[in-house]
DODREN-360750 format. One record per residue: x, y, z of N, C-alpha, C in turn. Coordinates in pm, whole numbers, plus 50000, padded with zeros to 5 digits. Example, Ala and Ser with C-alpha at 12.3 -4.5 7.8 and 13.67 -1.06 7.14 Angstrom:
513194943150780512304955050780513204967050780/512854977550708513674989450714512905000350787/
end
This chain:
499178057677093500188065477034500018066376853/500108077376813499868077476694500828070976588/499888061876496500988056976389500618065576250/501788068276178501568074476066501798064475934/500728068075852500698057075733501668062275643/502328049875606503238047875483503298035275431/502858034375311502678022775240503658015375168/505018022475171506208017375122506918009775202/508318007275147509398000275239510398010775264/511148004875393512318016175429513408007875424/514468014075350515748008875345516948019475453/517538012775550518128020775642519598014275619/520538026275572521818022875538522558029075647/523278021475717524248020775835523308019075962/524078014476058523158008576196524288010776301/524508022376327525268023976436524648027476547/524878035976645524018037876748522718046176727/522828055676643521378060276590520488052576511/520848045376444520238034476367519348026476462/520208020576566519858012776637518588017776759/518948031976797517778036376849516648041276781/516868043976655515708047376548514768034376515/514988023976527514478014076481513258007976553/513188010776677512108007476768510748017276770/511658028776719510648039976697510028042976570/510478038576475510138035776338508628026276344/509278016476397508168004976403507068008176502/507218017276599506148021276691505298031376634/505718041176570505138051776470504538052876354/505178042276283504808042476127504228028476104/503228027676032502368017875964503098007175855/504688003275897505237997075831505567983275876/505347971575869505527960075917507177958775932/507537948576004509177945076004509477941075876/508457931975841509087925275688509287935075593/508867949775607509107961075477510447970175522/511127964075617512187974975651513307964675650/514677970775554515657962275556516857971975605/517767966075659518907972975710520357968875658/520817978275557522137972175502523257979075576/524387973375621525277981075696526687975975660/527857978275755529047975175696529577964175794/528997963275911529477952776001528397947876097/528387941376192527657931776293526997942976386/527347952876405527017962876506525437962776467/524987960276612523157961076620522467949876570/523307937776522522697925576436521537920876535/521977918676660520907914476760519777921576775/519967933376771518677946376785517787940876674/518397942776541517497937476416516737926876405/517437915876480516917904376478515707902476586/515837911876693514937910976807513657915776745/513757926776651512487932176579511987927776453/512757915376407512387910476283512497912676164/513487923276161514037928776045515087925075978/514947924575834515937922775764517407927175765/518457921475813519927926275838520647920575739/521367930975639522137926975570523517932375587/524837924775595526117929775616526447930275462/526737942075403527167946675273527787959875264/528847961475290529367977175290529067983375180/528567996275165528148003475047529338010274987/529598008074858530908015374780530188022774681/531148030874617530798039474493530328028274378/530868016974374530668006174274529317997574281/528917997874424527737988774447526397996074489/526418007974505525508017574580523928014974529/524208016274361522648015774302522258003074315/523057990274270522637979174293521917973774412/522717976474528522317975274664520867981474697/520707994374669519588002374688518407994474587/518707992274475517367989374365516877971974402/517977966874470517327953874547516347952774649/516247966174710515457966974825514397975674812/514437985774747513367997674730513208001174613/512278007474576511998015474449511238024474473/510348030874368509678044274354508418041274468/508428052174541507558051374654507928049374781/509318042074803509868038074909510688048774981/511148045975060511888056575156513408051375191/514468059575167515668053175200516208064375309/516558059575427517168063875532518518062975592/519288071175512520578072375541521408073875639/521848065275757522488070775845523878066275881/524478062875756525978057575767526998067575739/528138065875766529418073275730530248067975625/530938076975562531458072975438531188068575334/529638070375311528768069575201528168082975131/528708083775018528328097674959526608099874982/526268110975025524968113375059524518118174891/525218126274840524898132374692524678120574596/525618111274608525438098374506524158090874542/523708090674662522468082974709521138091974665/521458107474670520388112574654520008112674489/521128114674440520768114274263519868099874209/520618088974297519748076774266518248077874313/517968080874432516708084474468516038095274396/516598106074331515818114474257515338110474147/516448099974082515908094973953515038084873942/514898077674078513858066874086512698068274184/512258079374201511038083474275511208077674445/512368079074493512488074374649512798088074709/511888085774837512208094374948513288092075021/513908102575049515678101975104515738112275241/516428105475341516708114575472518068110375509/518898121475528520118119875609520108126275736/521088125875830521258134675928522568143875904/523348139175805524488146975790524918146275634/525548153475559525788151975435527278144975428/527348132875397528728127875398529118123475264/530388122975263531118121175142531588106575120/532128104375018533178089675029534158091175084/534768079475124535848079775224537198087675144/538008094275215539218102075166538918115875152/537598119875143537358134775119537838144375228/537938143275351538168150475441539638153675466/540458143975404541798143375409542668143575261/541858146975158542328146275035543348157075000/544468155174991545458168974964545348175574823/544538168074717544188174274642543018186274634/542198186874745541308194774770541738207974845/541188217874837541498230674930540748230075054/541108236275150540288236875288539118242075258/538608252475183537398255475135536658243275069/537648236274990536818223274899536438211074975/536978209175113536488198475159535738204375301/535038214675296534288218875410532678214775413/531898215975509530798216975495529878224575405/530428235575398529908247075298529848240575150/530938232675126531018227674996530088214274977/530158208875092529278196275077527658199375048/527478209875127526038215375128525798221574970/526628227974913526528232174800526268222574682/527308211774695527018200574621525778195974609/525118192774739523708187974755522758196274704/522858208374727521808217174687521878217074505/522748216574465522928215774327522238205374274/521898194874334520768183274295519348189474266/519178200474322517738204774310517338205874124/518508207274057517898211173920518428199473840/518568187473886518868176073801518178176873673/518798177273578518158178373435517538163073365/517928154573436517338141873393516378135373502/515978144573571514738140573664513328146573593/512428138373546511188145273474510108144073576/509138155273582508038152173650508208155973813/507348154073911507628156074045508658151774105/509438158774170510618155974235510538149274374/511018136574398510928132074524511458141074662/510888139774773511388146774884512928140674911/513928149474922515208144874981515668154375093/515508150575248515708160775327517388160575350/517928169975368519328170175393519428172575543/520318167175596521128168075724519878171675840/519078161975861518108160775975517838154876075/518808156476176518628146776312518368159376409/519238157676518518888171476601519478183776583/521018180276566521518193476496522888185076421/522578190176277521588197376212520118192376221/519338199876210517798193776191516808201876320/516308196876401515658202776512515988217276540/517278219476557517718233476624517028244376510/517138239476382516568251976289515008254276345/514318242976366513268246076411512708252376565/513808250776625513948255976762514168272576748/514918276976653515178291476618513978296276555/513168289776497511808295376462510948300576589/510958289176660510208290276791510588299976871/512028300376880512948311676974512418324976904/512698327576790511988340876742510678345376760/509888334676770508398339976773508348339276946/509048336177007508788335777159509438351377218/510568351977127510998367777183510328378077107/509788376377011508888387376950507678388577074/507008377177088506128378277201506528384877339/507558380677388508088386377518508558400477504/508738404877392509298420977377508248428077322/507138425377328505798430577275505708432877127/506318427077058506348427176923504968418276851/504128423976794502928415376768502878410876605/503448396876575503358395476440502868379976442/502228379976307501878365276258503188356976242/502858345376216503908334576202504358335776068/505918339276047506188340375902505828327475824/505938332275688505308321575590506318320075467/507298327475483508288325975399509918326975424/510918323675367512258326475417512358341375450/511968349375345512118364875357511578366675516/510268365475524509438367875641510208363875789/510788353375795511688349275881512798359175906/513478357875787514668369275809514418382575841/512948388675811512698401075834512438403075995/511788390676037511648389976192512678389376273/513748380276222515318381376297515858395276299/515778399276160516458413776170515748425576259/514198425176274513528433276354513758432976500/513998421476534514268418276648515938416976726/516618421776602518078426576633518978413576674/518498404476624519188391676642520688392676583/521928392176633523118391176580523828381276579/523798372276663524438359676672523358347676728/523778336376682522778324876718523998312576733/524038308776850524768296776889523868284476895/524368272376846523668259876886524548257677007/523948259277117524598259577246524208246377318/525348236277320524898224277394525838221577501/525308213177600525838207777700525528195077771/526658184777740526158171977779526818168877878/525908163277981526468159678153526518143978148/526358137978060526128123178081527658119578090/527588106878192528958102478228529078089078219/530098082978209529908067878205530378061578333/530138050678377530378046878547532148042578526/532488039978396534028037678374534598050078332/535488056178387536258068978343537118064278212/537488072278136538088071878001539438069778022/540158058277931541418056377963542348063277872/543578064477915544518068177807544388063477682/544558069877577544698061977408543188055377391/542018064477455540698059477421539898070577396/538958070677294538218081677261536708078177300/536218085577389534848082177446533918093377394/532778089477381531618097177314530318089977356/529188096477334527918094277373527138092377217/527778097277110527328095977003528438092076871/527948087876776529268084076666530418089676699/531278081576736532758086676732533188088176571/533288078876499533528082176373533008097076316/531608099976334531108113576290531748122876353/531918120676486532398133376572533788133876512/534748125376490536058125376472536398134476315/535298128976222534888135576067534868151276078/533818154276186533458167676218534848176676268/535438166676377536388174976444537578179376339/537918171676236538888174576167538858181376044/537498185776019536968193275910537598206375975/537738217375885537828233475918536618236875996/536918243876113535828249876193535038260376091/533728261976098533018269476006532118277976081/531648287276005530368296776089529628301775995/528458305675976527988315775905528028328075959/528478338575884529168350375887528168361875900/528068369276015526988380776026527428393175952/526468400575924526598413075871527348423975943/527018419876076527448428376194529228430276202/529468415576182530968415676204531778425576122/532848429176208533518441376152534818436776063/535328427876114536598417976023536498404476045/537238399975946537248385575934538328381876090/538068369876142539018364876226540238361776193/541078360276296542718356076258542158341976219/542888339876071543018325276022541508323975937/540758334975929539338332975871539618334275720/538818329975639538558326975492537278326075425/537208334475321535858334675276535858324675147/534578320375125534618309775017534408318674878/534858310774770534988317774629533828312574563/532908307674618531678302774541530538301174618/529468299574585528228296474656527468309274680/526798309874773526108320874829526788331574906/528098326974963528998334175043528298338975196/527398332175244527128331675379527758326775484/528828320975471529778314375562531108316675546/532048314475649533408315275635533978302575704/535548301375693536068290275763537368294075804/538038285275908538978289175972539788278575937/541468285475903542408275575870542978267575971/541828261476038542348253176169541148241776194/541558231576231540268220476241539388226176386/538068222376372537358220376485537788216876592/538468206076615538718202776755539988212676820/540358223176719541168231776799540528246876839/539128248676789538528259976808537548261776918/537868269277019536628270777117536018286377125/534978286077175534138300877214533688302077330/533408313777364532408314077494531058312377467/530318304377548529008303777534528168302577650/526678296777661526048299177759524678288177742/524578281077853523328271377853522938272377984/521848269078012520788270078129521778261778237/521758250778215522658242078322523918244378333/524488247478250526158251078264526468266678275/525598273478252525848286478256526898291678162/527718301178198528858304478090529908291678076/530088289577973531168277677937531788279677796/532998271877827533858271577678533278259077614/533108263077486532738251277400533368252377268/533428241377186534008239077040532988242876924/533608252076850533168254976718533338242076626/532578231976634532618219776559531698225576433/532388222776315531508225576185530388218976176/529268223876133527758217976131527318224575997/526398215275934525688219375831524528232175868/523918230575982522848242176032523558255976053/524948255676064525528270876102525498276575946/525778270275826525718275875718524258276875685/523288265775683521928265775635521128276175691/521278280175819520658290675903520878303675885/522178305075866522768319575835522588322175682/522218312375598521818316075447520228317875453/519708310675540517988310175540517758324575602/518618334275677518078344275749518738355875679/519278357375573520088366575506519038373475405/519048384175444518258395875362519198401875266/518838404275141519678411875032519018422174975/519618430474917519358444374866520338444774734/519888446174596520338445874510521778435274496/521468423874541522298412974535523318413374666/523458424074748524268423574858523508421174980/524298415075059523518409275191523598423775288/522488425175332522218437875429521908434175573/521258419575592521488413375716521618399775734/522238394375819522748381075835523328379775989/522878370576059523338368776191524698356776164/525538359876271526588348876286525988338376349/526308327576286525608315476366526748302376347/526778296476474527868283476463527348274576587/527838264376581527838251776692528728257376794/528048256576923529068256977026528788244677145/529728236677118529098224377177530408217677280/529748214677412530388210877534530228196077539/531008188577491530268173677512530628167777640/530048155477654530408149977795531768148977852/532228149777959533338151778017534348138777945/533998127377905534858115577843535358122777710/534598127377637534748134777528535508145277506/535468154577615536368165977625537698159377678/538038152777749539198146177767539908136877640/538948133177565539218125477447539748135277319/539048148777314539268158977224540738166277258/540928166277386542448173177431543488160977399/543028149177417544178140277380544218139977229/543178141277155543068142176978543988152976964/543898162277024544718175176977546298172476994/546378170077120547698164477154548488158077045/547588145976997548178137876878547898144376727/547758155176725547688162276600546648160376513/545448153976575544348149276502544588134676448/545488126776523545278113976466544178106676568/543248097876540542478094376620543018080676723/542538082676855543128073076958542798057776889/543818047976915543458034576888542008028376950/541608028977039540458025177124539458037077130/538138030277104537088041377099536068033277158/535178040477260534068035877329532918044977326/531838038177257530618046577258529688043777411/529528053077477528828050477611527368053477580/526528042677645525298043677640524658035777763/524828022477749524048016377849524858019078000/526068021877979526878022478111526708040078152/526028046378107525688059678164525128058278289/525858068678386525218066378543523848077378533/523418073178638521678081878634522088094878664/521038103678600521188120478657521848129278520/522388124178440523218129578331522078134678227/522478147778178521068152378067522268159577959/521198156777861522128166377720520908178177682/521598189777721520918200777686521418208077579/520338207277456520638212577345519468222877306/520218232177247519078245077227520048256477135/519368266977119519668277977046519908290277136/520778294877133521008306777210521288321277105/520018329477101520078340777013520318352377088/521128360877044521728371477105521618383377056/521608396977122521358409677059520338415177053/519198410477077517888417077083517678422477203/516368429277239515808436977351516248429877476/516018419577501516308412877624517458404977618/518568410077539519918404177561520338392577477/519988382677552520118366977500518988356977552/518568348177457517758337577502518108326477460/517688315477565518378298777515517048294277514/516528286577408515408277477398515898265177344/515428253077407515758241777349515218231377435/515968218377439515488206177494516368204477617/515878198177731516768192377829516358178277857/516828168077822516468155077845517718147877909/516988138678002517968132778097518058118178036/519078113078093519318099078056518458089578142/517778092778244516578086978302515368089878239/515038096478198513818099178116513778093578002/515108092477907515218087477796514938071977800/515468064377917515288049677925513918047077957/513208056377996511878052877994510968055677881/511448064077784510848065877670511138057077561/512338053477552512368047777434513808036177445/513768022377397514868014477428516168018477318/517488013277379518408014477291518728030777245/518588039077332519138051977319519508058477467/520518067077424520938077677534520218088777524/520608099277568519568113177581519958121277468/521398118377397522138125877290521318120577184/521228103477168520838097277039519438100677042/518758101477153517118102977144516988114077060/517348127377090517548137677062517578137676878/518518128876858518738128376675517538121576647/517178110576712516028100776647514678109476669/514528118476751513318126076769513148134176636/514338139976599514448148076465514258141376348/514768128076335514758118876234513138114176221/512348112476325511058106776304509928120476238/510388133976323509728144976276509928146676153/511028145676089511378150875956511048140675860/510868126275899510208114175803508598118775784/507978122875909506818125075878506358138075802/507088145775796507088156575705507198153575557/508148146875555508688141275386507448134175341/506868125675441505848115075375504618125675363/504658137475437503228144775398503578152875298/504618154875249505248161575146506068156275059/505528144074966506758135474901507088139874787/506608153374727507218158374606507958171374623/508468174974709509448185974754510738190074688/511178178174647512798178374601513578181374717/514758184874697515708186474782515588198074872/515678196575012515268205775094516168205675218/516218218775277517098220175397516358220475485/516538219475626515508217675745514988230575758/515148240475724514888256875732513718255775642/513668247675555512508251775457511128242675485/511368235475590510168225375623509178235275728/508058230175735507158235675850507678232276001/508148239176068508678234476191507498230176295/506268233276275505158230276344504868214476342/505028209176206504928196576198505948186676235/507198192476250508348185776294508208184476428/508278196476509508258196876633507238188576708/505988187876645504708182176712504898165976738/505688161276620506258147176648507528144876711/508398155276730509718152376793509388156676940/508648165876996508578168577117508418160077224/507838148277223507228138277308508658131977362/509468131777244511208126177269512078135577329/511768147977348512668155977407513088162177534/512028154977613512328159877782511578173877775/512298180477870511718194177897511998205877799/511318211877725511348221377643511298235177731/512378243777743512498256177793513008265177732/512628277577785513178289977725513758299177836/515038302877842515578310977946516158325477904/515828333977968516638344877925517818349577998/519048355877966520098356278061520638370778000/521298376978105521958388478098523268384278051/524008372678004525338368877976525718375977875/527028377877845527728382677736528978376077727/529628376677620530888369177613532238379377662/531488390377706532818400177788532388397977953/531498394177994531068393978126532128388778212/532438395578325533588393578427534858391578370/535268395278254536498394378183537348407078214/538738405378236539918416278227540038418878377/539468409678473539738411778619540998407478652/541388396678609542708389778637543878394078554/543678395678402544668402078312543938409078219/544498418678165544088429278055543888418377949/542598424977883542108416277755541528425777667/541868424277530541328433677441539928427277387/538928436477397537548434977387536968443977302/535868443777227535148449577170533848455877253/534248463977359532978466577489532048474877393/532068481277288531108488877228529948479777132/530718467077117529768459077049530338445577095/529268441877185529858428577262529598416077171/528808417477080528438405776992529318403176875/530648407376881531438405276757532318392476802/532478384276703533108371676706534278371976776/535388379676797536378383076869536018380676980/535048385577048534778385477208534368369877232/534038363277134533708350277164534738339877181/535738341977077536528334477034537638331677145/538028318977206539188317277296540228310777214/540268301177144541528298577074541078292076930/
end
């Protein structure tokens, strides 16, 4: 098993389910002994695992007042900060790392506590679009002299790996439709390829069939990954990259008045927004439009402009059908008007055999209609591949590993989105932990089999309009 050379120290902030799953693989794949890894976290979760691997485990909640001192206590120039926390500002940590020559990676851009519910902020102001703009603004920090250390924004499975899946999918569709192309080497060339293929819509289309042996109870939120993270995303406004083919804004849809203008938001929370989508294992399904970084970053990356005006951009958003326990939890959360249940349960060890997490990208509008490409990983295979993981978590950890390797090979890249990285490098590292990688074409559209029971308003002349996908 390949070991990647890294001579520095690693500081992990936050040690929930993803951190616990990542630690064994960091030690497996990087030439970093346990004594050079420190975990700083807010509570005792995972302490037993850290002790098992001989890693320094420190309970010290990170705050706006102490984060600089905490980081400086454990790492410095040439080291790596892996941020897997919630309620710790990514922007604050990145600023410190940029100024002190520290490599950085997170799986989501997090704010300090209270951001998502701050009444002083507009809906636009507390969106992922706004968080991304603030983080990308760090590319031009004036007080950073010389080479800028690499800081990878929002790179786990999604956001993260799915952006690399999109590049693979574009190349596969080109090959299968008889289009001879060389691999694009720039943002504009990837966008030109997507435009040439006719891609109008991209869903990050996921279906999780993992199930606990214990059914969800009333008043309990059940999930296969971070409940805090899922709740935060669910209560943010639903967001999507907005395509140039769309004829009008959806009901409740609003444009942002700052930044590149590549995305819109709805005046309703993500846990209330559903669309029609498709994955191989589920076929047609209803899924939630949970706000995610990649919906904005991918749409931005695949935008073509002339004279400052966008002439091509696909609509991009997450279309997530979580495990059955989480589905019931979301319905209950909605009934409680967004107040989180008093009891929460992260399921992993208790997951029954045969469940899978099927995570991929569904590219629509091209000559072969629609193409899903991604990872189908079962809980059974996961347990053979890595300890302290379920299928959902291991997909995230695989993305972390791939991005860390890329960052170590490119230590002076500055602040980067997933789309700006070499997808070949990342996927080479990640794929051994992703189960079956598959690509499937389908003739499904969002208006398929509709109107049989009740009359429905549909755009039959352009089936890829967002209004055709939207359920509620």
